[in-house]
N, C-alpha and C positions, 0 to 999 in steps of 0.2 A: 497590481494583482499578478500573481505568477501564472505563466501560460500553463495550460493543462497538458501534462506529459503522460504518455502511456508508461506502463511498467517497462516495456522494452526500450523505449527512448531514454528513460531514466537509467536503466541498466547500462545502456551504451554510453551515456554521458559520463557515468561514474567510471567506466572502463577507460574512456578517452582521458578523463582527468588523471588517471594513473599513467598516462602516456604509453599505453599498450595497444598494439594492433590486436585485432580479433585473434589471429593465429598465436601471437605471443601470449596473450592472456590465457587462451585455452591450453597451450603447451605448459605454461607455468602451473596451471591448476588441474591438469589432466582432465580437461573437458573436451567434448566433441565440438569442433568449430561449426559444423553444420547445424547442430542443435542450438548453440548459442546465437548463431546468425539468425535462425528462425525466431528465436525468443526476442532478440533485439528488434526484428522487423515486424513483430506482432503476428507472425504466422504460426506461432506455437504459444499456447496460453502459459502464463506464469505458473510455477509450481505452487501448490496450495499447502503442502506440508511445511510446518515450521522448521523442521530440521534442514530441509533442502534450501529454504529461504535464508536461514542463518548461515549455511555453508556459502551460498552465493554472496551474502552480505560480507562475510569474512574475506572472501576472495577480492571483493571490490573495496575492501578496507573501510567499510561503513562502520563507524563506532557505535557499539551497542548502547541503546538509550538516547542516541542523538536524534535530532529532527529528521535527518536523512534516513535513519534506521526505521523510524515509524512511518515515514513516507514510503519507503521501499515496501514494507509489509502492507500498508494500506492500499497502495496501488495494486499489489497482487490480489488482495481480497476484493477490491472494488471491481477489477476486471472479471472476477469470477461471480460477481453479483452477490458477494457476501459482505456482511457487516463485520468489521474488525473484531477479532476474538475478545479483546480486552473489554469492549463495550457490552458484549453478550454475557459477561460474567456478573454484571450488576443488574439485579432484578428490577430495580426502580427505573433504570435506563431502558431496559427492554419493554417494560410496561408503558413507557412514554413514547416509544417509537411511533405508534399510530398518530400521535399529536404532531410529531415531526413530519411524518409523511403527508398529513393533511396540510400542514403549513407550506411545505415545499410545492404542493399542488395548487397553492393559492387559496385554499379554503380558509374561512374565518375560524379562529379559535379565540377563546377568551384571553385577555391580558394576563390573568392569574395563571392559567395553564401554561402559557408561553414562558412566563417568568420561572415557573417550577421546572420546566424542561431545560431552560438555560442553566439553572443551578445544578440539575442532575448531570448535565453534560460536563460542566466545569469540574465536578467531583470525579468523573470517570477517568 
């Protein structure tokens, strides 16, 4: 199982994977080192706008549509307490969220409802 990373930790790891110091990365991309440092340390929340997240993902050379791309966006949404936008577009998934939340809380739901939820999530 993958260790749980925060958005900031993931951001920092991707920057380090590029072999860039914080200052190099910021200079290359015309970013404020203080803000990026706060972001990486979790002292500043991740941006929620898709444009800004896409910009950061581009700077970090995260390939659009890759697992890291979705993880980057999901971590940003999760830290804001939001459900990823792609899931919110599917009415059937949204309607099934209460079942998911009850399941996560350990409340009993029928096997049939659980199977339906799994199928909806697979489609999303």
